[in-house]
C-alpha positions as CSV (number, residue, x, y, z in Angstrom):
1,M,3.2,-87.6,-47.4
2,K,0.6,-86.8,-45.0
3,A,-3.2,-86.9,-45.7
4,T,-5.8,-85.0,-44.1
5,V,-9.5,-85.9,-44.8
6,R,-11.2,-83.5,-42.9
7,H,-15.2,-85.5,-42.4
8,A,-17.7,-84.5,-40.0
9,A,-18.6,-87.3,-37.0
10,T,-21.1,-88.4,-34.9
11,A,-19.8,-89.3,-31.3
12,A,-20.1,-92.9,-31.9
13,Q,-18.7,-92.8,-35.6
14,R,-15.6,-91.3,-33.4
15,E,-15.2,-93.2,-31.2
16,F,-15.4,-95.9,-33.3
17,I,-13.2,-94.9,-35.8
18,E,-10.4,-93.2,-32.7
19,S,-10.4,-97.0,-31.2
20,D,-6.8,-98.3,-30.9
21,A,-8.5,-102.1,-29.5
22,R,-7.3,-105.5,-31.8
23,V,-11.2,-105.8,-32.8
24,T,-13.6,-103.1,-33.1
25,S,-16.9,-103.0,-33.9
26,F,-19.9,-100.6,-34.7
27,I,-23.9,-102.2,-33.8
28,A,-26.0,-99.2,-35.5
29,G,-29.0,-98.8,-37.1
30,I,-29.5,-98.2,-40.5
31,G,-28.7,-95.4,-42.0
32,S,-25.9,-94.2,-39.1
33,G,-23.0,-94.4,-42.0
34,K,-22.0,-97.7,-40.4
35,T,-19.8,-98.1,-44.2
36,R,-18.6,-94.3,-43.8
37,S,-17.3,-95.0,-40.6
38,S,-15.2,-98.2,-41.7
39,V,-14.4,-95.8,-44.3
40,L,-12.8,-94.1,-42.6
41,K,-10.9,-96.0,-40.0
42,A,-9.5,-97.8,-43.1
43,L,-7.9,-93.7,-43.8
44,K,-6.7,-93.8,-40.5
45,Q,-4.9,-96.7,-40.3
46,P,-0.8,-96.9,-40.7
47,P,1.0,-94.6,-43.4
48,N,2.1,-98.2,-46.2
49,S,-0.2,-100.1,-44.0
50,I,-1.3,-103.2,-46.6
51,G,-5.5,-103.1,-45.6
52,M,-9.2,-105.2,-46.7
53,L,-12.6,-103.4,-46.8
54,I,-15.2,-106.2,-47.6
55,S,-18.6,-106.5,-48.3
56,P,-20.7,-109.4,-48.4
57,T,-21.7,-108.9,-51.7
58,Y,-20.4,-107.9,-55.2
59,T,-22.8,-105.7,-55.9
60,M,-23.4,-103.9,-52.0
61,L,-19.0,-104.1,-52.7
62,R,-19.8,-101.2,-55.4
63,D,-22.4,-99.7,-54.8
64,T,-21.6,-98.8,-51.3
65,M,-18.4,-99.6,-50.0
66,L,-16.8,-98.3,-53.4
67,R,-18.7,-95.4,-53.6
68,T,-18.4,-94.2,-50.4
69,F,-14.6,-94.9,-50.5
70,L,-14.5,-92.9,-53.7
71,E,-16.5,-90.0,-52.3
72,I,-14.3,-89.8,-49.4
73,A,-11.0,-90.5,-50.6
74,R,-10.1,-89.2,-54.1
75,D,-8.0,-86.7,-53.4
76,L,-6.0,-89.0,-51.7
77,I,-6.2,-91.6,-54.1
78,V,-2.5,-92.0,-56.3
79,D,-4.1,-95.5,-58.2
80,F,-7.1,-97.3,-58.9
81,N,-6.7,-100.1,-60.5
82,K,-11.0,-101.2,-60.9
83,S,-10.4,-104.9,-62.2
84,D,-8.2,-105.7,-59.3
85,M,-9.5,-103.6,-56.7
86,H,-7.3,-102.4,-55.2
87,A,-6.1,-98.5,-54.6
88,T,-3.2,-97.4,-53.7
89,L,-3.0,-93.9,-52.1
90,V,-0.6,-90.4,-50.9
91,D,0.6,-92.5,-47.8
92,G,1.8,-95.2,-49.1
93,K,-1.8,-97.3,-47.6
94,E,-2.6,-99.9,-49.6
95,I,-6.9,-101.4,-49.8
96,L,-8.0,-104.0,-51.3
97,F,-11.3,-104.5,-52.1
98,R,-13.5,-107.8,-51.8
99,S,-16.3,-109.2,-51.7
100,S,-17.9,-112.8,-49.6
101,D,-20.0,-114.6,-52.0
102,N,-16.8,-117.1,-51.7
103,P,-14.9,-117.4,-48.2
104,E,-12.1,-119.1,-49.9
105,R,-11.1,-116.5,-52.5
106,L,-10.5,-114.3,-49.5
107,R,-7.1,-116.3,-49.1
108,G,-3.2,-115.8,-49.9
109,A,-3.2,-112.1,-49.2
110,N,-0.5,-110.6,-46.3
111,L,-2.7,-107.8,-44.8
112,G,-2.0,-104.9,-41.6
113,W,-6.1,-105.0,-40.7
114,A,-9.5,-105.8,-42.2
115,G,-12.7,-104.4,-41.7
116,L,-15.9,-106.1,-42.6
117,D,-19.3,-104.1,-43.5
118,E,-22.6,-105.7,-42.8
119,V,-20.5,-108.6,-41.4
120,A,-23.7,-110.3,-40.0
121,L,-24.9,-111.7,-43.4
122,M,-21.6,-112.9,-43.5
123,S,-20.7,-116.5,-42.1
124,R,-18.7,-117.6,-39.7
125,D,-16.1,-118.5,-42.6
126,V,-15.1,-114.9,-43.5
127,L,-14.0,-114.3,-39.3
128,D,-12.2,-116.7,-39.8
129,I,-10.5,-116.6,-42.9
130,V,-9.2,-113.1,-42.3
131,I,-8.3,-113.8,-39.2
132,G,-5.4,-115.8,-40.5
133,R,-5.0,-113.4,-43.0
134,L,-4.1,-110.3,-40.3
135,R,0.0,-111.3,-40.1
136,L,1.5,-107.4,-40.5
137,D,1.4,-104.4,-38.4
138,P,-1.1,-103.2,-36.6
139,G,-3.5,-106.6,-37.2
140,Y,-7.1,-104.1,-36.4
141,M,-10.3,-106.1,-37.2
142,W,-12.9,-104.8,-37.9
143,F,-17.4,-105.0,-37.9
144,T,-19.7,-102.7,-38.7
145,T,-23.2,-104.2,-39.1
146,T,-26.8,-104.3,-38.4
147,P,-27.0,-107.5,-36.3
148,K,-28.7,-110.0,-37.8
149,G,-30.4,-112.5,-34.6
150,K,-28.9,-113.6,-31.4
151,N,-28.8,-117.2,-33.7
152,H,-26.0,-115.0,-35.8
153,W,-21.7,-116.1,-34.8
154,L,-22.1,-112.1,-34.1
155,F,-23.8,-112.0,-31.0
156,D,-21.5,-114.6,-28.9
157,Y,-18.7,-112.9,-30.9
158,L,-19.4,-110.0,-29.3
159,E,-19.8,-111.2,-25.7
160,R,-15.7,-111.0,-25.3
161,D,-13.9,-108.9,-23.5
162,S,-11.0,-108.5,-26.3
163,V,-14.2,-106.8,-28.2
164,H,-14.3,-102.8,-28.1
165,T,-18.3,-102.6,-29.8
166,I,-19.5,-99.1,-29.9
167,R,-23.7,-99.3,-30.8
168,A,-25.4,-96.6,-32.2
169,R,-29.6,-96.3,-34.0
170,T,-30.4,-94.5,-36.5
171,F,-31.9,-91.6,-34.9
172,D,-28.6,-90.2,-33.3
173,N,-27.4,-89.2,-37.4
174,P,-28.2,-85.6,-37.1
175,F,-28.1,-85.1,-41.3
176,L,-31.1,-87.8,-41.6
177,P,-34.4,-86.3,-42.3
178,Q,-36.5,-86.4,-39.3
179,A,-39.3,-87.6,-41.4
180,Y,-37.5,-90.1,-42.7
181,N,-37.4,-91.3,-39.0
182,D,-40.7,-91.2,-38.5
183,E,-41.7,-92.9,-41.0
184,L,-39.7,-95.9,-39.8
185,K,-41.4,-95.6,-36.6
186,L,-45.1,-95.9,-38.5
187,Q,-44.3,-98.3,-40.8
188,Y,-41.9,-101.0,-38.6
189,T,-43.0,-103.2,-36.7
190,A,-42.2,-103.4,-32.7
191,Q,-39.5,-106.2,-32.8
192,F,-38.2,-104.9,-36.7
193,Y,-37.6,-101.5,-35.4
194,R,-35.2,-102.2,-32.4
195,Q,-33.6,-103.9,-35.0
196,E,-33.3,-102.0,-37.9
197,V,-33.3,-98.1,-36.2
198,L,-31.9,-99.3,-32.3
199,G,-29.2,-101.6,-33.5
200,E,-30.6,-104.3,-31.0
201,F,-29.8,-107.9,-31.0
202,V,-33.3,-109.1,-31.2
203,D,-34.7,-113.3,-31.1
204,F,-38.1,-113.4,-33.4
205,G,-39.1,-116.4,-32.0
206,G,-42.8,-116.4,-30.5
207,S,-43.8,-118.7,-27.5
208,I,-44.6,-122.0,-29.7
209,F,-41.6,-121.4,-32.5
210,H,-37.9,-120.4,-31.6
211,A,-36.4,-118.5,-33.8
212,P,-34.8,-120.1,-36.5
213,Q,-31.4,-121.6,-36.6
214,Y,-29.2,-120.1,-40.2
215,Y,-27.3,-122.6,-41.8
216,D,-24.1,-122.3,-44.8
217,S,-25.3,-124.7,-46.5
218,L,-28.4,-128.0,-47.1
219,P,-28.1,-131.1,-46.8
220,N,-28.1,-133.2,-50.2
221,T,-29.4,-136.5,-49.0
222,Y,-33.2,-135.7,-47.8
223,K,-36.8,-136.0,-48.3
224,A,-38.2,-132.9,-50.5
225,S,-41.0,-131.4,-48.3
226,L,-43.7,-128.9,-48.7
227,A,-45.3,-127.5,-46.2
228,F,-49.0,-124.7,-47.5
229,D,-51.0,-123.2,-44.9
230,A,-54.0,-121.4,-46.2
231,A,-55.6,-118.1,-45.3
232,Y,-58.9,-119.1,-45.0
233,T,-60.1,-115.9,-42.6
234,A,-61.5,-112.8,-44.3
235,K,-59.5,-110.5,-42.3
236,D,-57.5,-108.0,-44.4
237,T,-53.7,-107.8,-42.6
238,A,-52.0,-110.4,-40.1
239,D,-52.8,-114.0,-42.1
240,Y,-51.7,-114.8,-45.4
241,S,-51.4,-117.7,-47.3
242,V,-47.8,-119.3,-47.3
243,I,-45.8,-122.8,-49.4
244,L,-43.2,-124.0,-47.5
245,A,-40.4,-126.1,-49.5
246,G,-37.5,-127.5,-48.2
247,R,-35.4,-130.4,-46.8
248,F,-35.7,-133.3,-44.3
249,Y,-33.2,-134.7,-43.3
250,D,-31.4,-136.3,-39.9
251,G,-34.8,-135.1,-37.6
252,K,-34.6,-131.6,-38.6
253,L,-36.2,-129.6,-41.8
254,Y,-34.6,-127.6,-43.4
255,I,-36.3,-124.7,-45.2
256,A,-35.1,-123.6,-48.8
257,E,-37.8,-121.6,-49.5
258,M,-40.9,-119.6,-48.3
259,Y,-43.6,-118.2,-50.7
260,H,-45.4,-115.3,-49.1
């Protein structure tokens, strides 16, 4: 059975949804409709295909991805098993909803396509496992995310010629109130604004320290380390007392906690 969904979309969203590239990415600022675009791209996949929509955590899956899917596709759903997080649509398409909290749990399924939402919050293991699941036609994979720095694996992955990347800024979404856009510009620092609103990969390193590197796990053999920096000056802003708790191993300090 043929299913039709009528929806409004920005030019960037339409380009992303309609792209036939094997790997597509939608790199955009907050509020630019990334999750909605991922759901619409899933609905565009061939009838009788099976795919997976993945969020970084179960909470994000429940509160964002699934809520968006039910809002858009409610009239197209033939069956939805909440326990299995499995939906069947009128055209025979099947969609599995999963979180990447434990990447190993993504193994087992044979997929024709997969969409990773807020992929900048996922480890590289998630990508590698998902690629191994794409054994069926059409074999598409896509990312939607706001970037999280140049040290993330995504920054290098998007440099591949095989990846079709579409970019958008928060204020490109005409459905957002102007007051919302104005408030973001007023409250965010310049670098944070570039990342969160302009959707740019920003290196937050300063002139003394380089940007931090992020790890999937902490060393089990280490020397416990604590550091304290007190705010002695009388300034009302831009000066804070900070405590760092970390693990020192093999010449590197792994910061585990920060109190600001």
